[in-house]
N, C-alpha and C positions, 0 to 999 in steps of 0.2 A: 557285125561287131568284131573287133580285133581280139584275138586270144592273147592272154598274157602268159609268158613262160615262167615257170618256177623250177629252179634247178639247184643242185648241190653236188659237190664233188670233193674228193680228197686225193692226195698223193700218198700211196701206201706201199710199204716195202713188199717186194715180190715174194719174200719168204713165206707169206701167208698162203700164197698160191702154190709155190714150189713144194712146200711141205704139206699141202692139202689140209690146212687148218679150217675145217668146215664150221667149227664152233665160232671162230672169229667172224667168218663171212656171214653166218646166220645172224649173229648179234649186230654186226655192222649194217647189213641190209634192213633188218627189222627197225633199227634206230633211224635209218635214213627214210624209210617209208613213213614212220611216225612223224618225223620232222616235216616231210612233204605235206602230210595231212594237216598238221598244225598250221603251216605257212599258208596253205590254200584256204583253210577255214578262216584265218585272220584276214586274208585278202578279201574273201567274200563278205565278211562282216564289215570291213572298212568301206567297201563299195555300197553296202546297204545303208550305213550311217550317213555317208555322203549324199546318197539319193533321197533320204528320208525328208519328209515335210515336218517342220517344227510345229508342235502342238503346245498350246498354252496350258500350264498346270493350274489346277483349281486349288481351292483351300483344302488343306489336309485335316480331316476330322481328328479330334482328340483321341489318343490311344491307337491310332492307325499308323503303321510304318510308312514313311514318306515314299519308299519304293513301291508299296502296294497302291498308294494313291496315284503315283505316276503311271503305273501299269493301267489303271482304270482310265486315267485321262488319255493315254495313248490309244487304248482300246476303243474308247468312245470316238476319238478322232478317226480311227479306221472304220468303225461302224458307220459314221456319218458319210463315208464315201461309198456306202453300200457294199462293203467288203466285210468278211468275217475274220477277226483277229485269230491267229493260230499260235503265235509265239511272242515272248518278250525276252529280250536280252538286257540284263540289269548290271550296272557297275558293281564292283566288288563290295564297296561299303554299304550300298543299298541292299545288296543281296544278303549281307550279314544280318541286317535288321529284319528282313523278310523271313530268313531261316529261323531267327530267334523268336518269331511270332508263332504262336500255337497253330498247328495244322488246321484244326477246326475253325479257328478265327480267320485264317487266310482264305479257306474255301468259302466260308460264310460271307466274307466281305466281297470276294470276287463274284460269287453267285448272285448276291443282292445287287451288285453294281452293274453287271452286264449279262445277266441271265444264264450263267452256267448252271448245269444240273447240280442238284444238292449232293454234296460229298464227292464231287468229281470235277476235274477241270476240263472234261469233255474234249480231250485232245489238245488243249491249250498248254503249251510248255513254257516254263519260266526257267531260264538258265543264266548263270553269271557269265560276263564277258567284257572285254575291253572296249566299251562304247563311249568312254569318257567319264570323268568324275561327276557324280550326281546326275547321271543320265540313264534313261531307259529307252530302248528301242522296241516298239511294238509293231508287228506286221502280220499281213495275211499271206498265205502261201502263193496266191495268184499275183502278188505284187511283182515278182521277178522270176526269171528262169536262169538257171545256172547250167553251164556246159563244161564238160571235162573230156579231154581226149580219152577214148576207151583204152583200157590197159595201163593207165597212168598209175604210178610213175613208171616211166620207161627206163630200163637200165642199159647203159652203154659203158664201154671200157676202152681205155687207151693205154698203150705201152710206152714207158719212158726208159729205154734201154741204158742210156748213159748213167742213170741214177739207180738202176736196179729196182725200178718201181713200176707200179701200174696206177692208173687214175680211173677208178670207177666213178660213175656219175649217175644220178637219178634225176629225171626231169619230166615235166608234164606241162600241159597247157590248160588254162581255165578261161572262161569268158562268161559274161552275164549280161542280161538285158533286163532293165527295169521297165516293166510294162505300165506300172501305175505307181508313181512315187507317193501319191496320196494314201496308198494302202500300206505305207511304211511311215510311222510316226515316231519322232524323237522328242522326248520330254525331258527337260532339265528341272530338277527340283530346286526350290528356293533355298539358299544358304541360310543357316540359322545365325 
């Protein structure tokens, strides 16, 4: 599999180096590392959504958040492939409805629906993310493997003497292999 490069750089006045402004550099590098992590996470999520198998949503029971029903439908699709669902990524508007549902109701519904332990999600994580409006991605850990170049992001720096500037850059490489696309299920809830 070919690795994808993620990179970012800026042209910055040399004065921050010449006058040894460590506070500036610490803040700059911290922000760039955070940016790299966000971009690489979004890239990984995008490849999972693209690789996922479409699961048909079932009827949403009265009083149950559509996002919760979609999680169950996705989990059942993953379970049908003899894999154990371990996470769900939910669009922001569905996430809102889930969060506004009482904790005990959420755990009770999920426990009854696909056998999670009472009062616990048994390692199953539900997080919000940009999977598409009205969509839920449910997956098993064994569905894919993610690779990242050790030590990422790597810092490099170039000098631009004519401008009295330096160009610090951070970059890294990520790659992924989807071993079993059926262990990733994408569910789109019906519009009201």
